[in-house]
C-alpha positions as CSV (number, residue, x, y, z in Angstrom):
1,M,-19.7,19.1,-18.6
2,K,-20.1,18.8,-14.9
3,R,-20.8,15.1,-15.2
4,L,-17.6,14.6,-17.2
5,F,-15.6,16.5,-14.6
6,A,-17.2,14.5,-11.7
7,L,-16.4,11.2,-13.5
8,L,-12.8,12.3,-14.1
9,L,-12.4,13.4,-10.5
10,L,-13.8,10.1,-9.3
11,T,-11.4,8.1,-11.6
12,V,-8.4,10.1,-10.2
13,F,-9.4,9.4,-6.6
14,A,-10.0,5.7,-7.2
15,S,-6.6,5.4,-8.9
16,A,-4.9,7.1,-6.0
17,A,-6.7,4.9,-3.5
18,L,-5.7,1.7,-5.2
19,T,-2.1,2.8,-5.6
20,A,-1.9,3.7,-1.9
21,C,-3.2,0.3,-0.9
22,N,-0.5,-1.4,-2.9
23,T,2.2,0.8,-1.4
24,V,1.1,0.2,2.2
25,N,0.8,-3.5,1.5
26,G,4.3,-3.6,0.1
27,A,5.7,-1.7,3.1
28,G,4.0,-4.1,5.4
29,K,5.6,-7.0,3.8
30,D,9.0,-5.3,4.0
31,I,8.6,-4.6,7.7
32,K,7.5,-8.2,8.3
33,K,10.6,-9.5,6.6
34,V,12.8,-7.3,8.7
35,G,11.1,-8.6,11.8
36,E,11.7,-12.1,10.7
37,K,15.4,-11.4,10.1
38,I,15.7,-9.9,13.6
39,E,14.0,-13.0,15.1
40,D,16.4,-15.3,13.2
41,A,19.4,-13.3,14.3
42,S,18.4,-13.5,18.0
43,G,17.8,-17.2,17.8
44,K,14.1,-17.0,18.8
45,K,11.2,-18.4,16.8
């Protein structure tokens, strides 16, 4: 029973870690696009 609980807990943590990575990656891309738009608006490249 302890082994099953440990495996379930490990699966939950792994899923949370992978989801967090995708979220941070997406936020980074959004911030990069905003920065590019600001550079384009200011006329600097």
